PyMOL Python script that loads the backbone (N, CA, C, O; Angstrom):
from pymol import cmd

cmd.read_pdbstr("""\
ATOM      1  N   MET A   1       0.848  -1.187   0.023  1.00  0.00           N
ATOM      2  CA  MET A   1      -0.005   0.005  -0.010  1.00  0.00           C
ATOM      3  C   MET A   1       0.823   1.262   0.017  1.00  0.00           C
ATOM      4  O   MET A   1       1.673   1.405   0.895  1.00  0.00           O
ATOM      5  N   PRO A   2       0.611   2.205  -0.927  1.00  0.00           N
ATOM      6  CA  PRO A   2       1.479   3.442  -0.968  1.00  0.00           C
ATOM      7  C   PRO A   2       1.449   4.202   0.351  1.00  0.00           C
ATOM      8  O   PRO A   2       0.485   4.074   1.106  1.00  0.00           O
ATOM      9  N   GLY A   3       2.454   4.969   0.640  1.00  0.00           N
ATOM     10  CA  GLY A   3       2.579   5.728   1.888  1.00  0.00           C
ATOM     11  C   GLY A   3       1.485   6.800   2.043  1.00  0.00           C
ATOM     12  O   GLY A   3       1.058   7.055   3.170  1.00  0.00           O
ATOM     13  N   ASN A   4       1.025   7.422   0.979  1.00  0.00           N
ATOM     14  CA  ASN A   4       0.080   8.495   1.077  1.00  0.00           C
ATOM     15  C   ASN A   4      -1.355   8.118   0.785  1.00  0.00           C
ATOM     16  O   ASN A   4      -2.160   8.979   0.429  1.00  0.00           O
ATOM     17  N   TYR A   5      -1.678   6.898   0.921  1.00  0.00           N
ATOM     18  CA  TYR A   5      -3.013   6.411   0.610  1.00  0.00           C
ATOM     19  C   TYR A   5      -3.964   6.699   1.730  1.00  0.00           C
ATOM     20  O   TYR A   5      -3.680   6.391   2.887  1.00  0.00           O
ATOM     21  N   TYR A   6      -5.159   7.320   1.387  1.00  0.00           N
ATOM     22  CA  TYR A   6      -6.143   7.650   2.351  1.00  0.00           C
ATOM     23  C   TYR A   6      -7.379   6.806   2.038  1.00  0.00           C
ATOM     24  O   TYR A   6      -7.749   6.681   0.870  1.00  0.00           O
ATOM     25  N   THR A   7      -8.012   6.235   3.028  1.00  0.00           N
ATOM     26  CA  THR A   7      -9.208   5.454   2.819  1.00  0.00           C
ATOM     27  C   THR A   7     -10.363   6.358   2.533  1.00  0.00           C
ATOM     28  O   THR A   7     -10.627   7.264   3.323  1.00  0.00           O
ATOM     29  N   PRO A   8     -11.048   6.170   1.482  1.00  0.00           N
ATOM     30  CA  PRO A   8     -12.285   7.031   1.172  1.00  0.00           C
ATOM     31  C   PRO A   8     -13.317   6.863   2.288  1.00  0.00           C
ATOM     32  O   PRO A   8     -13.465   5.756   2.807  1.00  0.00           O
ATOM     33  N   PHE A   9     -14.012   7.884   2.662  1.00  0.00           N
ATOM     34  CA  PHE A   9     -14.980   7.873   3.689  1.00  0.00           C
ATOM     35  C   PHE A   9     -16.103   8.843   3.393  1.00  0.00           C
ATOM     36  O   PHE A   9     -15.874  10.031   3.165  1.00  0.00           O
ATOM     37  N   SER A  10     -17.320   8.325   3.399  1.00  0.00           N
ATOM     38  CA  SER A  10     -18.495   9.191   3.242  1.00  0.00           C
ATOM     39  C   SER A  10     -18.972   9.754   4.538  1.00  0.00           C
ATOM     40  O   SER A  10     -18.903   9.084   5.568  1.00  0.00           O
ATOM     41  N   LEU A  11     -19.448  10.950   4.518  1.00  0.00           N
ATOM     42  CA  LEU A  11     -19.912  11.655   5.680  1.00  0.00           C
ATOM     43  C   LEU A  11     -21.234  12.358   5.354  1.00  0.00           C
ATOM     44  O   LEU A  11     -21.302  13.180   4.439  1.00  0.00           O
ATOM     45  N   ARG A  12     -22.296  12.019   6.126  1.00  0.00           N
ATOM     46  CA  ARG A  12     -23.560  12.681   5.951  1.00  0.00           C
ATOM     47  C   ARG A  12     -23.669  13.765   6.998  1.00  0.00           C
ATOM     48  O   ARG A  12     -23.639  13.420   8.179  1.00  0.00           O
ATOM     49  N   ILE A  13     -23.793  15.058   6.677  1.00  0.00           N
ATOM     50  CA  ILE A  13     -24.021  16.135   7.599  1.00  0.00           C
ATOM     51  C   ILE A  13     -24.992  17.088   7.020  1.00  0.00           C
ATOM     52  O   ILE A  13     -25.217  17.095   5.810  1.00  0.00           O
ATOM     53  N   SER A  14     -25.572  17.891   7.843  1.00  0.00           N
ATOM     54  CA  SER A  14     -26.572  18.863   7.433  1.00  0.00           C
ATOM     55  C   SER A  14     -25.867  19.919   6.450  1.00  0.00           C
ATOM     56  O   SER A  14     -24.665  20.179   6.509  1.00  0.00           O
ATOM     57  N   GLU A  15     -26.690  20.447   5.616  1.00  0.00           N
ATOM     58  CA  GLU A  15     -26.186  21.434   4.650  1.00  0.00           C
ATOM     59  C   GLU A  15     -25.647  22.682   5.369  1.00  0.00           C
ATOM     60  O   GLU A  15     -24.671  23.292   4.933  1.00  0.00           O
ATOM     61  N   ASP A  16     -26.292  23.037   6.457  1.00  0.00           N
ATOM     62  CA  ASP A  16     -25.862  24.198   7.259  1.00  0.00           C
ATOM     63  C   ASP A  16     -24.485  23.919   7.825  1.00  0.00           C
ATOM     64  O   ASP A  16     -23.627  24.800   7.772  1.00  0.00           O
ATOM     65  N   LEU A  17     -24.233  22.740   8.363  1.00  0.00           N
ATOM     66  CA  LEU A  17     -22.907  22.438   8.931  1.00  0.00           C
ATOM     67  C   LEU A  17     -21.873  22.322   7.809  1.00  0.00           C
ATOM     68  O   LEU A  17     -20.720  22.717   7.982  1.00  0.00           O
ATOM     69  N   LEU A  18     -22.255  21.822   6.747  1.00  0.00           N
ATOM     70  CA  LEU A  18     -21.399  21.702   5.559  1.00  0.00           C
ATOM     71  C   LEU A  18     -20.835  23.088   5.146  1.00  0.00           C
ATOM     72  O   LEU A  18     -19.633  23.277   4.958  1.00  0.00           O
ATOM     73  N   GLU A  19     -21.745  23.997   5.026  1.00  0.00           N
ATOM     74  CA  GLU A  19     -21.395  25.386   4.671  1.00  0.00           C
ATOM     75  C   GLU A  19     -20.501  26.015   5.585  1.00  0.00           C
ATOM     76  O   GLU A  19     -19.570  26.720   5.198  1.00  0.00           O
ATOM     77  N   LYS A  20     -20.772  25.766   6.895  1.00  0.00           N
ATOM     78  CA  LYS A  20     -19.872  26.434   7.926  1.00  0.00           C
ATOM     79  C   LYS A  20     -18.519  25.762   7.876  1.00  0.00           C
ATOM     80  O   LYS A  20     -17.540  26.489   8.036  1.00  0.00           O
ATOM     81  N   VAL A  21     -18.336  24.473   7.676  1.00  0.00           N
ATOM     82  CA  VAL A  21     -17.052  23.865   7.552  1.00  0.00           C
ATOM     83  C   VAL A  21     -16.356  24.360   6.331  1.00  0.00           C
ATOM     84  O   VAL A  21     -15.146  24.575   6.389  1.00  0.00           O
ATOM     85  N   LYS A  22     -17.028  24.559   5.224  1.00  0.00           N
ATOM     86  CA  LYS A  22     -16.409  25.119   4.016  1.00  0.00           C
ATOM     87  C   LYS A  22     -15.859  26.518   4.307  1.00  0.00           C
ATOM     88  O   LYS A  22     -14.752  26.847   3.880  1.00  0.00           O
ATOM     89  N   TYR A  23     -16.626  27.348   5.033  1.00  0.00           N
ATOM     90  CA  TYR A  23     -16.240  28.710   5.361  1.00  0.00           C
ATOM     91  C   TYR A  23     -14.909  28.670   6.209  1.00  0.00           C
ATOM     92  O   TYR A  23     -13.934  29.370   5.935  1.00  0.00           O
ATOM     93  N   ILE A  24     -14.961  27.812   7.234  1.00  0.00           N
ATOM     94  CA  ILE A  24     -13.792  27.689   8.111  1.00  0.00           C
ATOM     95  C   ILE A  24     -12.548  27.247   7.379  1.00  0.00           C
ATOM     96  O   ILE A  24     -11.448  27.768   7.563  1.00  0.00           O
ATOM     97  N   ALA A  25     -12.785  26.244   6.530  1.00  0.00           N
ATOM     98  CA  ALA A  25     -11.672  25.689   5.725  1.00  0.00           C
ATOM     99  C   ALA A  25     -11.039  26.785   4.803  1.00  0.00           C
ATOM    100  O   ALA A  25      -9.821  26.873   4.647  1.00  0.00           O
ATOM    101  N   LYS A  26     -11.883  27.554   4.244  1.00  0.00           N
ATOM    102  CA  LYS A  26     -11.369  28.608   3.395  1.00  0.00           C
ATOM    103  C   LYS A  26     -10.630  29.667   4.204  1.00  0.00           C
ATOM    104  O   LYS A  26      -9.584  30.138   3.759  1.00  0.00           O
ATOM    105  N   GLU A  27     -11.122  30.054   5.356  1.00  0.00           N
ATOM    106  CA  GLU A  27     -10.446  30.945   6.289  1.00  0.00           C
ATOM    107  C   GLU A  27      -9.018  30.451   6.598  1.00  0.00           C
ATOM    108  O   GLU A  27      -8.051  31.211   6.664  1.00  0.00           O
ATOM    109  N   ASN A  28      -8.962  29.094   6.784  1.00  0.00           N
ATOM    110  CA  ASN A  28      -7.691  28.466   7.194  1.00  0.00           C
ATOM    111  C   ASN A  28      -6.825  28.039   6.006  1.00  0.00           C
ATOM    112  O   ASN A  28      -5.786  27.397   6.159  1.00  0.00           O
ATOM    113  N   LYS A  29      -7.295  28.422   4.824  1.00  0.00           N
ATOM    114  CA  LYS A  29      -6.563  28.026   3.591  1.00  0.00           C
ATOM    115  C   LYS A  29      -6.317  26.528   3.466  1.00  0.00           C
ATOM    116  O   LYS A  29      -5.218  26.089   3.126  1.00  0.00           O
ATOM    117  N   ARG A  30      -7.368  25.749   3.749  1.00  0.00           N
ATOM    118  CA  ARG A  30      -7.315  24.317   3.652  1.00  0.00           C
ATOM    119  C   ARG A  30      -8.489  23.902   2.827  1.00  0.00           C
ATOM    120  O   ARG A  30      -9.475  24.627   2.694  1.00  0.00           O
ATOM    121  N   SER A  31      -8.365  22.681   2.254  1.00  0.00           N
ATOM    122  CA  SER A  31      -9.491  22.086   1.591  1.00  0.00           C
ATOM    123  C   SER A  31     -10.525  21.632   2.672  1.00  0.00           C
ATOM    124  O   SER A  31     -10.151  21.487   3.835  1.00  0.00           O
ATOM    125  N   MET A  32     -11.740  21.421   2.325  1.00  0.00           N
ATOM    126  CA  MET A  32     -12.669  21.025   3.329  1.00  0.00           C
ATOM    127  C   MET A  32     -12.301  19.682   3.927  1.00  0.00           C
ATOM    128  O   MET A  32     -12.475  19.459   5.125  1.00  0.00           O
ATOM    129  N   ASN A  33     -11.789  18.781   3.089  1.00  0.00           N
ATOM    130  CA  ASN A  33     -11.356  17.427   3.500  1.00  0.00           C
ATOM    131  C   ASN A  33     -10.230  17.636   4.606  1.00  0.00           C
ATOM    132  O   ASN A  33     -10.284  17.069   5.698  1.00  0.00           O
ATOM    133  N   LYS A  34      -9.221  18.488   4.235  1.00  0.00           N
ATOM    134  CA  LYS A  34      -8.153  18.698   5.188  1.00  0.00           C
ATOM    135  C   LYS A  34      -8.601  19.356   6.529  1.00  0.00           C
ATOM    136  O   LYS A  34      -8.055  19.067   7.594  1.00  0.00           O
ATOM    137  N   GLU A  35      -9.584  20.222   6.432  1.00  0.00           N
ATOM    138  CA  GLU A  35     -10.165  20.847   7.583  1.00  0.00           C
ATOM    139  C   GLU A  35     -10.817  19.791   8.541  1.00  0.00           C
ATOM    140  O   GLU A  35     -10.596  19.778   9.752  1.00  0.00           O
ATOM    141  N   VAL A  36     -11.560  18.992   7.957  1.00  0.00           N
ATOM    142  CA  VAL A  36     -12.291  17.849   8.751  1.00  0.00           C
ATOM    143  C   VAL A  36     -11.169  16.965   9.314  1.00  0.00           C
ATOM    144  O   VAL A  36     -11.225  16.612  10.492  1.00  0.00           O
ATOM    145  N   GLU A  37     -10.185  16.604   8.545  1.00  0.00           N
ATOM    146  CA  GLU A  37      -9.091  15.792   9.025  1.00  0.00           C
ATOM    147  C   GLU A  37      -8.385  16.459  10.198  1.00  0.00           C
ATOM    148  O   GLU A  37      -8.127  15.801  11.206  1.00  0.00           O
ATOM    149  N   PHE A  38      -8.066  17.749  10.096  1.00  0.00           N
ATOM    150  CA  PHE A  38      -7.453  18.491  11.154  1.00  0.00           C
ATOM    151  C   PHE A  38      -8.304  18.469  12.452  1.00  0.00           C
ATOM    152  O   PHE A  38      -7.759  18.254  13.535  1.00  0.00           O
ATOM    153  N   VAL A  39      -9.578  18.681  12.353  1.00  0.00           N
ATOM    154  CA  VAL A  39     -10.463  18.732  13.559  1.00  0.00           C
ATOM    155  C   VAL A  39     -10.545  17.361  14.149  1.00  0.00           C
ATOM    156  O   VAL A  39     -10.577  17.229  15.373  1.00  0.00           O
ATOM    157  N   LEU A  40     -10.579  16.332  13.342  1.00  0.00           N
ATOM    158  CA  LEU A  40     -10.625  14.973  13.903  1.00  0.00           C
ATOM    159  C   LEU A  40      -9.364  14.620  14.637  1.00  0.00           C
ATOM    160  O   LEU A  40      -9.401  13.993  15.695  1.00  0.00           O
ATOM    161  N   GLU A  41      -8.211  15.037  14.059  1.00  0.00           N
ATOM    162  CA  GLU A  41      -6.910  14.737  14.703  1.00  0.00           C
ATOM    163  C   GLU A  41      -6.842  15.429  16.060  1.00  0.00           C
ATOM    164  O   GLU A  41      -6.371  14.850  17.039  1.00  0.00           O
ATOM    165  N   LYS A  42      -7.318  16.673  16.110  1.00  0.00           N
ATOM    166  CA  LYS A  42      -7.321  17.369  17.374  1.00  0.00           C
ATOM    167  C   LYS A  42      -8.209  16.686  18.418  1.00  0.00           C
ATOM    168  O   LYS A  42      -7.862  16.571  19.594  1.00  0.00           O
ATOM    169  N   TYR A  43      -9.369  16.239  17.932  1.00  0.00           N
ATOM    170  CA  TYR A  43     -10.359  15.550  18.789  1.00  0.00           C
ATOM    171  C   TYR A  43      -9.701  14.216  19.308  1.00  0.00           C
ATOM    172  O   TYR A  43      -9.778  13.961  20.510  1.00  0.00           O
ATOM    173  N   VAL A  44      -9.115  13.435  18.527  1.00  0.00           N
ATOM    174  CA  VAL A  44      -8.415  12.170  18.948  1.00  0.00           C
ATOM    175  C   VAL A  44      -7.286  12.501  19.898  1.00  0.00           C
ATOM    176  O   VAL A  44      -7.155  11.811  20.909  1.00  0.00           O
ATOM    177  N   LYS A  45      -6.447  13.519  19.647  1.00  0.00           N
ATOM    178  CA  LYS A  45      -5.399  13.865  20.614  1.00  0.00           C
ATOM    179  C   LYS A  45      -5.950  14.256  21.979  1.00  0.00           C
ATOM    180  O   LYS A  45      -5.376  13.880  23.001  1.00  0.00           O
ATOM    181  N   THR A  46      -7.036  14.993  22.016  1.00  0.00           N
ATOM    182  CA  THR A  46      -7.646  15.352  23.229  1.00  0.00           C
ATOM    183  C   THR A  46      -8.232  14.158  23.991  1.00  0.00           C
ATOM    184  O   THR A  46      -8.120  14.018  25.209  1.00  0.00           O
ATOM    185  N   TYR A  47      -8.864  13.312  23.173  1.00  0.00           N
ATOM    186  CA  TYR A  47      -9.374  12.063  23.771  1.00  0.00           C
ATOM    187  C   TYR A  47      -8.284  11.217  24.401  1.00  0.00           C
ATOM    188  O   TYR A  47      -8.458  10.738  25.522  1.00  0.00           O
ATOM    189  N   GLU A  48      -7.182  11.020  23.729  1.00  0.00           N
ATOM    190  CA  GLU A  48      -6.092  10.188  24.150  1.00  0.00           C
ATOM    191  C   GLU A  48      -5.458  10.836  25.397  1.00  0.00           C
ATOM    192  O   GLU A  48      -5.094  10.153  26.354  1.00  0.00           O
ATOM    193  N   LYS A  49      -5.340  12.163  25.354  1.00  0.00           N
ATOM    194  CA  LYS A  49      -4.786  12.861  26.570  1.00  0.00           C
ATOM    195  C   LYS A  49      -5.630  12.585  27.802  1.00  0.00           C
ATOM    196  O   LYS A  49      -5.106  12.352  28.891  1.00  0.00           O
ATOM    197  N   ASP A  50      -6.903  12.613  27.621  1.00  0.00           N
ATOM    198  CA  ASP A  50      -7.863  12.409  28.758  1.00  0.00           C
ATOM    199  C   ASP A  50      -8.059  10.980  29.130  1.00  0.00           C
ATOM    200  O   ASP A  50      -8.310  10.692  30.300  1.00  0.00           O
ATOM    201  N   ASN A  51      -7.953  10.011  28.148  1.00  0.00           N
ATOM    202  CA  ASN A  51      -8.307   8.582  28.341  1.00  0.00           C
ATOM    203  C   ASN A  51      -7.209   7.600  28.130  1.00  0.00           C
ATOM    204  O   ASN A  51      -7.411   6.415  28.397  1.00  0.00           O
ATOM    205  N   GLY A  52      -6.050   8.011  27.665  1.00  0.00           N
ATOM    206  CA  GLY A  52      -5.033   7.101  27.325  1.00  0.00           C
ATOM    207  C   GLY A  52      -4.939   6.817  25.775  1.00  0.00           C
ATOM    208  O   GLY A  52      -5.863   7.076  25.004  1.00  0.00           O
ATOM    209  N   SER A  53      -3.821   6.300  25.417  1.00  0.00           N
ATOM    210  CA  SER A  53      -3.572   6.039  23.953  1.00  0.00           C
ATOM    211  C   SER A  53      -4.484   4.970  23.431  1.00  0.00           C
ATOM    212  O   SER A  53      -4.824   3.990  24.096  1.00  0.00           O
ATOM    213  N   ILE A  54      -4.861   5.219  22.195  1.00  0.00           N
ATOM    214  CA  ILE A  54      -5.686   4.208  21.458  1.00  0.00           C
ATOM    215  C   ILE A  54      -4.730   3.435  20.539  1.00  0.00           C
ATOM    216  O   ILE A  54      -3.993   4.047  19.766  1.00  0.00           O
ATOM    217  N   ASN A  55      -4.735   2.144  20.613  1.00  0.00           N
ATOM    218  CA  ASN A  55      -3.805   1.335  19.760  1.00  0.00           C
ATOM    219  C   ASN A  55      -4.514   0.910  18.474  1.00  0.00           C
ATOM    220  O   ASN A  55      -3.919   0.234  17.635  1.00  0.00           O
TER     221      ASN A  55
END
""", "prot")
cmd.dss("prot")
cmd.show_as("cartoon", "prot")
cmd.util.cbc("prot")
cmd.orient("prot")
């Protein structure tokens, strides 16, 4: 498997939330996909800090 392969993932969210994420991504000069990935990485780091490492 190549080093930069990302598993495709579908996400169903409200149109309102989608538009807000698009706005934030644009403000941060990221694609919407990268913005979602960034937020999820922060969430996982916080979770692991509070609850221990996930293997």
